[in-house]
LUMGU-714043 format. One line per field, with one value per residue (C-alpha): residue in one letter; y, x, z. Coordinates in steps of 0.25 Angstrom, whole numbers, plus 5000, padded with zeros to 4 digits. Layout:
BEGIN
code: c(A | ...)
north: c(Y | ...)
east: c(X | ...)
up: c(Z | ...)
END
This chain:
BEGIN
code: c(M | F | V | L | L | S | W | W | D | R | W | F | S | R | F | L | S | W | R | V | R | H | I | S | E | R | S | F | I | V | F | L | S | L | L | V | G | I | I | T | G | L | A | G | V | F | L | K | N | S | V | H | F | T | H | Q | F | F | T | E | R | L | Q | I | D | S | G | S | L | L | F | F | V | Y | P | F | I | G | I | L | L | T | S | L | F | V | R | Y | F | V | R | E | D | I | S | H | G | V | T | K | V | L | Y | A | I | S | R | Q | N | S | I | I | K | P | H | N | N | Y | S | S | M | V | A | S | T | I | T | I | G | F | G | G | S | V | G | T | E | A | T | I | V | L | T | G | A | S | I | G | S | N | L | A | R | F | F | R | M | N | Y | K | V | M | T | L | M | I | G | C | G | T | A | G | A | I | A | G | I | F | K | A | P | I | A | G | I | V | F | T | M | E | V | L | M | L | D | L | T | M | T | S | L | I | P | L | M | I | A | A | I | S | S | F | V | I | V | Y | F | L | M | G | E | G | V | V | L | E | F | A | V | Q | S | H | F | A | L | A | N | V | P | Y | Y | I | L | L | G | I | L | C | G | L | V | S | V | Y | F | I | R | M | N | L | R | I | E | K | W | I | T | G | F | T | N | F | K | R | I | L | I | G | G | A | L | L | G | L | L | I | Y | V | F | P | P | L | Y | G | E | G | Y | S | S | L | K | A | L | L | N | N | N | G | D | M | L | L | S | N | T | Y | F | F | D | F | R | N | H | G | F | V | V | V | F | Y | V | V | A | L | I | F | I | K | V | V | A | T | A | L | T | N | G | S | G | G | V | G | G | V | F | A | P | S | L | F | T | G | G | V | T | G | Y | L | I | A | T | L | I | N | M | T | G | L | V | H | V | P | V | S | Y | F | V | L | A | G | M | A | G | V | M | S | G | V | M | N | S | P | L | T | A | M | F | L | I | A | E | I | T | G | G | Y | S | L | L | V | P | L | M | I | C | S | V | T | A | H | L | T | G | R | G | M | E | P | Y | S | I | Y | A | R | R | L | A | M | K | G | D | L | I | T | H | N | K | D | K | A | V | L | T | L | M | K | L | N | N | V | I | E | T | D | L | Q | T | I | S | I | D | A | T | L | G | D | L | V | K | K | V | S | R | S | C | R | N | I | F | P | V | I | D | E | K | E | A | L | L | G | I | V | L | L | D | D | I | R | K | I | M | F | N | Q | D | L | Y | D | K | T | F | V | R | D | F | M | T | T | P | P | T | V | V | D | V | N | D | P | M | D | V | V | M | K | K | F | E | D | T | Q | A | W | N | L | P | V | I | E | E | E | R | Y | I | G | F | V | S | K | A | K | I | F | N | T | Y | R | R | V | L | Q | H | F | S | D | E)
north: c(4847 | 4846 | 4835 | 4843 | 4855 | 4847 | 4841 | 4855 | 4860 | 4849 | 4850 | 4865 | 4864 | 4854 | 4863 | 4875 | 4867 | 4862 | 4876 | 4882 | 4871 | 4871 | 4885 | 4898 | 4909 | 4918 | 4908 | 4906 | 4921 | 4921 | 4910 | 4917 | 4930 | 4923 | 4916 | 4929 | 4936 | 4925 | 4925 | 4940 | 4941 | 4932 | 4940 | 4952 | 4946 | 4942 | 4955 | 4963 | 4954 | 4953 | 4969 | 4970 | 4961 | 4966 | 4980 | 4976 | 4969 | 4981 | 4991 | 4986 | 4975 | 4983 | 4996 | 5007 | 5019 | 5034 | 5038 | 5024 | 5022 | 5009 | 5018 | 5021 | 5008 | 4999 | 5004 | 5004 | 4989 | 4986 | 4992 | 4986 | 4972 | 4974 | 4978 | 4966 | 4957 | 4963 | 4964 | 4950 | 4942 | 4948 | 4954 | 4963 | 4977 | 4974 | 4988 | 4996 | 4984 | 4990 | 4996 | 4983 | 4977 | 4987 | 4985 | 4970 | 4972 | 4981 | 4976 | 4962 | 4955 | 4955 | 4946 | 4948 | 4940 | 4930 | 4935 | 4947 | 4937 | 4939 | 4948 | 4961 | 4957 | 4953 | 4966 | 4974 | 4967 | 4971 | 4985 | 4989 | 4980 | 4988 | 5001 | 5005 | 5016 | 5008 | 4999 | 4984 | 4987 | 4987 | 4975 | 4967 | 4972 | 4967 | 4954 | 4952 | 4956 | 4946 | 4935 | 4937 | 4938 | 4926 | 4917 | 4921 | 4918 | 4905 | 4901 | 4905 | 4917 | 4928 | 4942 | 4947 | 4937 | 4940 | 4955 | 4952 | 4943 | 4955 | 4963 | 4953 | 4952 | 4967 | 4968 | 4957 | 4964 | 4977 | 4970 | 4961 | 4971 | 4982 | 4973 | 4981 | 4973 | 4984 | 4993 | 4981 | 4979 | 4994 | 4995 | 4985 | 4992 | 5006 | 5004 | 4992 | 4998 | 4985 | 4985 | 4977 | 4972 | 4966 | 4952 | 4956 | 4963 | 4949 | 4943 | 4956 | 4956 | 4941 | 4944 | 4956 | 4949 | 4936 | 4944 | 4953 | 4940 | 4933 | 4946 | 4948 | 4933 | 4933 | 4947 | 4951 | 4963 | 4974 | 4984 | 4992 | 5005 | 5003 | 5015 | 5017 | 5028 | 5037 | 5047 | 5048 | 5056 | 5071 | 5079 | 5092 | 5085 | 5083 | 5095 | 5090 | 5077 | 5083 | 5091 | 5079 | 5072 | 5083 | 5083 | 5067 | 5068 | 5078 | 5069 | 5057 | 5064 | 5067 | 5053 | 5047 | 5057 | 5057 | 5042 | 5040 | 5051 | 5045 | 5031 | 5036 | 5043 | 5032 | 5021 | 5029 | 5024 | 5010 | 4999 | 5001 | 5016 | 5015 | 5007 | 5015 | 5029 | 5025 | 5016 | 5027 | 5038 | 5030 | 5026 | 5041 | 5045 | 5034 | 5038 | 5052 | 5048 | 5034 | 5034 | 5031 | 5018 | 5006 | 5007 | 5018 | 5012 | 5014 | 5029 | 5029 | 5023 | 5034 | 5044 | 5038 | 5039 | 5054 | 5051 | 5058 | 5061 | 5046 | 5048 | 5055 | 5043 | 5038 | 5051 | 5063 | 5071 | 5063 | 5074 | 5084 | 5075 | 5084 | 5096 | 5096 | 5103 | 5093 | 5081 | 5088 | 5091 | 5077 | 5071 | 5080 | 5075 | 5060 | 5063 | 5068 | 5058 | 5045 | 5044 | 5046 | 5035 | 5026 | 5029 | 5027 | 5013 | 5008 | 5015 | 5011 | 4996 | 4994 | 4987 | 4993 | 5001 | 5015 | 5011 | 5013 | 5025 | 5032 | 5028 | 5034 | 5047 | 5048 | 5046 | 5056 | 5066 | 5064 | 5066 | 5079 | 5085 | 5081 | 5086 | 5100 | 5102 | 5099 | 5108 | 5120 | 5118 | 5122 | 5107 | 5094 | 5082 | 5067 | 5064 | 5049 | 5051 | 5060 | 5050 | 5040 | 5049 | 5053 | 5039 | 5037 | 5050 | 5048 | 5033 | 5037 | 5047 | 5039 | 5026 | 5033 | 5025 | 5032 | 5020 | 5011 | 5022 | 5025 | 5010 | 5006 | 5016 | 5013 | 4998 | 4998 | 5008 | 5004 | 5018 | 5016 | 5028 | 5037 | 5033 | 5047 | 5054 | 5043 | 5045 | 5060 | 5060 | 5048 | 5054 | 5068 | 5063 | 5055 | 5066 | 5076 | 5066 | 5061 | 5074 | 5074 | 5059 | 5052 | 5038 | 5031 | 5029 | 5014 | 5017 | 5030 | 5022 | 5013 | 5024 | 5032 | 5019 | 5016 | 5003 | 5006 | 5000 | 5009 | 5009 | 5014 | 5001 | 5006 | 5010 | 4998 | 4989 | 4997 | 4995 | 4980 | 4980 | 4978 | 4986 | 4974 | 4965 | 4975 | 4978 | 4973 | 4969 | 4964 | 4977 | 4976 | 4986 | 4993 | 5000 | 5015 | 5012 | 5002 | 5005 | 5005 | 4991 | 4986 | 4992 | 4986 | 4972 | 4974 | 4979 | 4966 | 4957 | 4966 | 4966 | 4980 | 4994 | 5000 | 4998 | 5003 | 5009 | 5006 | 5008 | 4998 | 4998 | 4996 | 5010 | 5015 | 5026 | 5027 | 5019 | 5017 | 5015 | 5007 | 5018 | 5027 | 5018 | 5012 | 5021 | 5018 | 5004 | 4998 | 5007 | 4999 | 5010 | 5016 | 5003 | 5006 | 5022 | 5024 | 5021 | 5019 | 5032 | 5040 | 5036 | 5032 | 5040 | 5042 | 5035 | 5044 | 5039 | 5027 | 5018 | 5014 | 4999 | 5003 | 5012 | 5008 | 5005 | 5018 | 5026 | 5018 | 5021 | 5036 | 5036 | 5029 | 5040 | 5051 | 5047 | 5041 | 5030 | 5015 | 5009 | 5014 | 5009 | 5003 | 5006 | 5002 | 5012 | 5017 | 5002 | 4998 | 4987 | 4986 | 4993 | 4994 | 4996 | 5002 | 4990 | 4980 | 4988 | 4989 | 4974 | 4971 | 4981 | 4974 | 4960 | 4966 | 4973 | 4961 | 4953 | 4964 | 4967 | 4954 | 4947)
east: c(5048 | 5045 | 5035 | 5028 | 5027 | 5022 | 5011 | 5007 | 5006 | 4997 | 4988 | 4987 | 4983 | 4972 | 4967 | 4966 | 4959 | 4949 | 4947 | 4943 | 4933 | 4927 | 4929 | 4925 | 4935 | 4926 | 4926 | 4941 | 4943 | 4935 | 4944 | 4957 | 4953 | 4950 | 4964 | 4971 | 4964 | 4968 | 4983 | 4984 | 4978 | 4989 | 4999 | 4994 | 4995 | 5009 | 5013 | 5007 | 5013 | 5027 | 5027 | 5022 | 5031 | 5043 | 5040 | 5037 | 5050 | 5058 | 5051 | 5045 | 5055 | 5067 | 5061 | 5064 | 5066 | 5064 | 5074 | 5080 | 5088 | 5081 | 5070 | 5081 | 5087 | 5075 | 5068 | 5082 | 5084 | 5070 | 5072 | 5085 | 5080 | 5067 | 5076 | 5085 | 5073 | 5066 | 5079 | 5085 | 5073 | 5061 | 5069 | 5057 | 5052 | 5040 | 5037 | 5025 | 5015 | 5002 | 5009 | 5014 | 5000 | 4995 | 5006 | 5004 | 4989 | 4992 | 5005 | 5008 | 4994 | 4992 | 5004 | 5012 | 5024 | 5022 | 5034 | 5025 | 5016 | 5027 | 5039 | 5032 | 5027 | 5042 | 5048 | 5037 | 5039 | 5053 | 5051 | 5040 | 5045 | 5058 | 5050 | 5048 | 5038 | 5028 | 5016 | 5012 | 5000 | 5006 | 5014 | 5002 | 4995 | 5006 | 5006 | 4991 | 4991 | 5002 | 4995 | 4982 | 4990 | 4998 | 4986 | 4978 | 4990 | 4992 | 4978 | 4980 | 4970 | 4969 | 4974 | 4960 | 4959 | 4974 | 4971 | 4959 | 4967 | 4977 | 4966 | 4961 | 4976 | 4976 | 4962 | 4966 | 4980 | 4974 | 4962 | 4972 | 4983 | 4973 | 4961 | 4953 | 4946 | 4938 | 4950 | 4957 | 4946 | 4945 | 4961 | 4961 | 4950 | 4956 | 4971 | 4972 | 4961 | 4956 | 4943 | 4935 | 4920 | 4911 | 4916 | 4930 | 4927 | 4923 | 4937 | 4943 | 4933 | 4936 | 4951 | 4950 | 4941 | 4949 | 4962 | 4955 | 4950 | 4964 | 4971 | 4959 | 4960 | 4975 | 4978 | 4965 | 4956 | 4966 | 4967 | 4979 | 4974 | 4964 | 4955 | 4942 | 4933 | 4929 | 4919 | 4911 | 4916 | 4914 | 4908 | 4915 | 4929 | 4926 | 4934 | 4946 | 4945 | 4945 | 4957 | 4964 | 4960 | 4966 | 4979 | 4979 | 4978 | 4990 | 4998 | 4995 | 5000 | 5013 | 5013 | 5013 | 5022 | 5033 | 5032 | 5035 | 5046 | 5053 | 5053 | 5057 | 5069 | 5073 | 5072 | 5082 | 5093 | 5100 | 5095 | 5105 | 5105 | 5090 | 5089 | 5100 | 5094 | 5079 | 5081 | 5090 | 5080 | 5068 | 5075 | 5078 | 5063 | 5058 | 5069 | 5064 | 5049 | 5047 | 5032 | 5037 | 5042 | 5034 | 5019 | 5015 | 5002 | 5007 | 5008 | 4994 | 4988 | 4994 | 4988 | 4975 | 4976 | 4979 | 4993 | 5001 | 5012 | 5015 | 5021 | 5033 | 5036 | 5050 | 5054 | 5063 | 5050 | 5043 | 5046 | 5038 | 5025 | 5017 | 5020 | 5008 | 5016 | 5028 | 5018 | 5012 | 5025 | 5029 | 5016 | 5018 | 5032 | 5026 | 5016 | 5027 | 5038 | 5030 | 5029 | 5044 | 5047 | 5037 | 5044 | 5058 | 5054 | 5048 | 5058 | 5071 | 5067 | 5056 | 5042 | 5029 | 5017 | 5011 | 4998 | 5003 | 5011 | 4999 | 4991 | 5001 | 5003 | 4988 | 4986 | 4997 | 4991 | 4977 | 4983 | 4990 | 4978 | 4969 | 4980 | 4981 | 4966 | 4966 | 4977 | 4969 | 4959 | 4948 | 4943 | 4946 | 4947 | 4949 | 4963 | 4962 | 4951 | 4960 | 4971 | 4962 | 4957 | 4971 | 4975 | 4964 | 4967 | 4982 | 4980 | 4969 | 4978 | 4990 | 4983 | 4972 | 4962 | 4952 | 4942 | 4954 | 4959 | 4945 | 4942 | 4955 | 4956 | 4942 | 4945 | 4959 | 4954 | 4939 | 4935 | 4924 | 4916 | 4927 | 4924 | 4919 | 4932 | 4940 | 4933 | 4934 | 4949 | 4952 | 4944 | 4949 | 4963 | 4961 | 4955 | 4966 | 4978 | 4971 | 4973 | 4988 | 4991 | 4981 | 4987 | 4989 | 5004 | 5002 | 4997 | 5006 | 5018 | 5009 | 5000 | 5012 | 5016 | 5002 | 5002 | 4990 | 4977 | 4965 | 4950 | 4949 | 4946 | 4951 | 4965 | 4965 | 4963 | 4974 | 4983 | 4981 | 4984 | 4998 | 5003 | 5012 | 4999 | 4993 | 5005 | 5004 | 5016 | 5011 | 5013 | 5023 | 5035 | 5042 | 5055 | 5056 | 5065 | 5055 | 5048 | 5034 | 5035 | 5041 | 5029 | 5019 | 5025 | 5023 | 5009 | 5006 | 5011 | 5004 | 4989 | 4991 | 4991 | 5002 | 5017 | 5027 | 5039 | 5052 | 5067 | 5079 | 5078 | 5063 | 5060 | 5046 | 5047 | 5033 | 5021 | 5015 | 5000 | 4994 | 4985 | 4997 | 5002 | 4989 | 4989 | 5003 | 5006 | 5002 | 5010 | 5022 | 5030 | 5032 | 5036 | 5051 | 5050 | 5042 | 5047 | 5040 | 5046 | 5037 | 5024 | 5028 | 5020 | 5022 | 5012 | 5004 | 5011 | 5018 | 5016 | 5027 | 5027 | 5027 | 5015 | 5004 | 4991 | 4984 | 4995 | 4993 | 4978 | 4981 | 4990 | 4979 | 4969 | 4978 | 4982 | 4969 | 4978 | 4974 | 4988 | 5000 | 5015 | 5022 | 5036 | 5047 | 5058 | 5055 | 5055 | 5043 | 5035 | 5021 | 5008 | 4996 | 4982 | 4970 | 4962 | 4970 | 4971 | 4956 | 4955 | 4965 | 4958 | 4945 | 4951 | 4958 | 4946 | 4937 | 4948 | 4950 | 4935 | 4927 | 4921)
up: c(4994 | 4979 | 4981 | 4993 | 4984 | 4972 | 4982 | 4987 | 4973 | 4969 | 4982 | 4981 | 4966 | 4970 | 4981 | 4972 | 4962 | 4973 | 4978 | 4965 | 4963 | 4977 | 4983 | 4976 | 4975 | 4983 | 4994 | 4994 | 4994 | 5007 | 5013 | 5008 | 5014 | 5028 | 5027 | 5023 | 5035 | 5045 | 5040 | 5040 | 5054 | 5059 | 5051 | 5058 | 5072 | 5069 | 5064 | 5076 | 5086 | 5080 | 5079 | 5093 | 5100 | 5092 | 5095 | 5110 | 5111 | 5107 | 5115 | 5128 | 5131 | 5128 | 5135 | 5125 | 5134 | 5130 | 5120 | 5118 | 5106 | 5104 | 5097 | 5087 | 5085 | 5084 | 5072 | 5064 | 5068 | 5064 | 5050 | 5048 | 5052 | 5043 | 5031 | 5032 | 5033 | 5021 | 5013 | 5015 | 5019 | 5011 | 5000 | 4996 | 5001 | 5010 | 5015 | 5012 | 5013 | 5009 | 4996 | 4993 | 4994 | 4985 | 4975 | 4975 | 4971 | 4960 | 4954 | 4959 | 4957 | 4972 | 4974 | 4987 | 4990 | 5001 | 5010 | 5013 | 5021 | 5032 | 5028 | 5031 | 5045 | 5048 | 5043 | 5049 | 5063 | 5063 | 5058 | 5068 | 5079 | 5079 | 5079 | 5064 | 5063 | 5054 | 5055 | 5053 | 5045 | 5031 | 5034 | 5038 | 5026 | 5017 | 5024 | 5024 | 5009 | 5006 | 5014 | 5005 | 4992 | 4995 | 5000 | 4987 | 4978 | 4986 | 4982 | 4967 | 4968 | 4958 | 4959 | 4963 | 4975 | 4978 | 4979 | 4988 | 4997 | 4998 | 5003 | 5013 | 5018 | 5019 | 5026 | 5036 | 5039 | 5043 | 5050 | 5058 | 5061 | 5066 | 5070 | 5060 | 5050 | 5044 | 5042 | 5035 | 5025 | 5022 | 5021 | 5010 | 5002 | 5004 | 5004 | 4995 | 4986 | 4981 | 4973 | 4982 | 4982 | 4993 | 4988 | 4991 | 5004 | 5011 | 5010 | 5015 | 5027 | 5030 | 5030 | 5039 | 5049 | 5049 | 5051 | 5062 | 5069 | 5069 | 5075 | 5085 | 5090 | 5091 | 5097 | 5104 | 5102 | 5105 | 5094 | 5089 | 5096 | 5107 | 5109 | 5115 | 5110 | 5122 | 5115 | 5102 | 5090 | 5092 | 5080 | 5085 | 5082 | 5067 | 5062 | 5070 | 5064 | 5050 | 5054 | 5059 | 5046 | 5037 | 5045 | 5044 | 5029 | 5029 | 5038 | 5029 | 5017 | 5025 | 5029 | 5015 | 5009 | 5020 | 5021 | 5006 | 5006 | 5018 | 5012 | 4998 | 5005 | 5014 | 5003 | 4995 | 5003 | 5002 | 5011 | 5022 | 5022 | 5022 | 5034 | 5041 | 5038 | 5040 | 5052 | 5059 | 5056 | 5060 | 5073 | 5076 | 5073 | 5083 | 5093 | 5093 | 5091 | 5098 | 5094 | 5080 | 5085 | 5079 | 5074 | 5084 | 5089 | 5104 | 5101 | 5095 | 5107 | 5116 | 5107 | 5108 | 5123 | 5121 | 5126 | 5116 | 5126 | 5125 | 5112 | 5119 | 5127 | 5125 | 5118 | 5123 | 5122 | 5133 | 5144 | 5135 | 5134 | 5142 | 5133 | 5123 | 5112 | 5113 | 5111 | 5099 | 5092 | 5095 | 5089 | 5076 | 5075 | 5075 | 5064 | 5055 | 5059 | 5059 | 5044 | 5043 | 5053 | 5045 | 5032 | 5038 | 5043 | 5030 | 5021 | 5028 | 5028 | 5038 | 5035 | 5040 | 5036 | 5038 | 5044 | 5058 | 5055 | 5049 | 5061 | 5070 | 5062 | 5062 | 5077 | 5080 | 5071 | 5077 | 5091 | 5087 | 5081 | 5094 | 5103 | 5096 | 5096 | 5111 | 5114 | 5108 | 5120 | 5111 | 5109 | 5113 | 5104 | 5108 | 5105 | 5103 | 5092 | 5084 | 5085 | 5079 | 5069 | 5065 | 5063 | 5054 | 5046 | 5043 | 5040 | 5030 | 5023 | 5023 | 5018 | 5010 | 5018 | 5026 | 5029 | 5033 | 5043 | 5049 | 5051 | 5056 | 5067 | 5071 | 5071 | 5078 | 5089 | 5090 | 5088 | 5079 | 5085 | 5079 | 5065 | 5061 | 5066 | 5059 | 5047 | 5047 | 5049 | 5039 | 5028 | 5030 | 5030 | 5018 | 5010 | 5015 | 5011 | 4998 | 4992 | 4994 | 4994 | 4985 | 4988 | 5002 | 5007 | 5002 | 4988 | 4984 | 4979 | 4971 | 4966 | 4960 | 4952 | 4947 | 4955 | 4964 | 4964 | 4967 | 4969 | 4955 | 4948 | 4935 | 4941 | 4949 | 4937 | 4929 | 4940 | 4940 | 4925 | 4920 | 4907 | 4903 | 4902 | 4891 | 4883 | 4868 | 4862 | 4848 | 4841 | 4829 | 4832 | 4820 | 4819 | 4816 | 4804 | 4798 | 4785 | 4782 | 4775 | 4788 | 4796 | 4786 | 4789 | 4803 | 4801 | 4793 | 4805 | 4816 | 4821 | 4827 | 4822 | 4830 | 4827 | 4838 | 4832 | 4839 | 4838 | 4839 | 4854 | 4854 | 4859 | 4855 | 4844 | 4840 | 4833 | 4820 | 4818 | 4807 | 4804 | 4801 | 4790 | 4785 | 4772 | 4768 | 4773 | 4759 | 4751 | 4748 | 4742 | 4756 | 4763 | 4762 | 4761 | 4774 | 4788 | 4801 | 4807 | 4796 | 4802 | 4817 | 4827 | 4842 | 4852 | 4860 | 4873 | 4878 | 4890 | 4899 | 4902 | 4917 | 4916 | 4925 | 4918 | 4923 | 4917 | 4904 | 4903 | 4906 | 4894 | 4885 | 4890 | 4887 | 4873 | 4869 | 4863 | 4862 | 4861 | 4868 | 4867 | 4879 | 4882 | 4892 | 4893 | 4878 | 4873 | 4866 | 4874 | 4867 | 4866 | 4876 | 4871 | 4878 | 4873 | 4880 | 4893 | 4893 | 4891 | 4902 | 4911 | 4910 | 4913 | 4925 | 4930 | 4929 | 4937 | 4947 | 4950 | 4947 | 4959)
END
């Protein structure tokens, strides 16, 4: 075994050396993007089929009847099995896939652990196959990003290329799972917020197209939601699409906040209690509202065909399906409860994303508005168009991605002639929700910690910088009880003009500036009579070692200082200077942006 590994290391090192000499980095990036797209496409095919056949086995073959307790049992079993898999096999939290990708880019040098190539797919198959009310999209995004990151790392590429390959994996994932290559590229730019140029777009396009071709070849031309546009967009319906967009924006704010609150609440319990309470509540919700079972695309298909009464199938409300107001109240309940079911699924131990739940909630919202408008009898609007526009609207608000929402719905339904209403609804929802929730559901946790890369290049570069890399520790410290003579000895050995004053526990008490003692430092009569405490001053502010770089720069701006002390739980660590930050900033900026 050791001989084989040694042979492999020698051969691979020779290959890398040959590659550097004969293949340019730009050409190799093209090859890597193609490879990432192909492998991600295969992963998407595996995930879609595994979830489909698992879901089919537990529904069609076992013939779940109306009101069956299996609706209650299955989700609980899925969460239990997923939790056991994650806890004893993966041994790492793999939920919130898109958030983990964002965190890897900003705080882990674009390194994603290899087990994410497969672990999320296995866990998501169990969760969704057993009826968990989440989607597969975040799972395949994390998988694709992991494939890109690990391939780039395998070939010893730098951070910039690894980040680009993460983008390629993400674009390929969305392109494959939805058969929507344009949406995959736009999603990467909007949600991952990479600072991309035209040179970077080529690998993204290659990855998205190759993944799409692989999925198309292996699974045929069927799309997630088949829909045929029957008539052209009517200008008279613009006010209603604006109204729908506003409502979708409000729903998206509710979706984000409720999702985070429910997850925070359920994760407050211990592992066993979380599984028990979360699984039981999820099972109860799905038992009462069967459309919450799984991803929910079958319900969306029914809504697109204006068969809202089909939502009441397998429920105790089925006998009231012909009562319009009963259907309306049931639809309203689905809008508010879907996010609860999603949060319970993820919070109690399941693995899945909010992509499909946001589409489901948006589609139901669009159906509700269209139904209410038509019930007035004053005007008639096409229900299916409002379902599609609602899907785009809520997705736009939840993910802070109006372009992705617009192109995704157009691609997965083939409704390109509806781009105008999709655009109206997604932009209106985005503007409505952005005023109350500036960050997407993926970015909100990271943004509050200062870990989020944005399209603002200054903030993006500051996010990539680490405070530990710019702390200066070559300053001579002095005790508060030291004399002027002791300080002069420190001055003679130091090349700095700042002297931190500390106590016996190394806690920072203040600073002494060379300018403050310059007039008396040569008066030897004062060496034993004057103490450090007599001319010690307080720094304008201090920097905590855990402060993100944008907070550090804000402190420099507020105090107009050029040097600030760094502490960790009141213990002196060192100093950080504005000059060193600027020098590091220039190096990171060049590495981050250079083509």
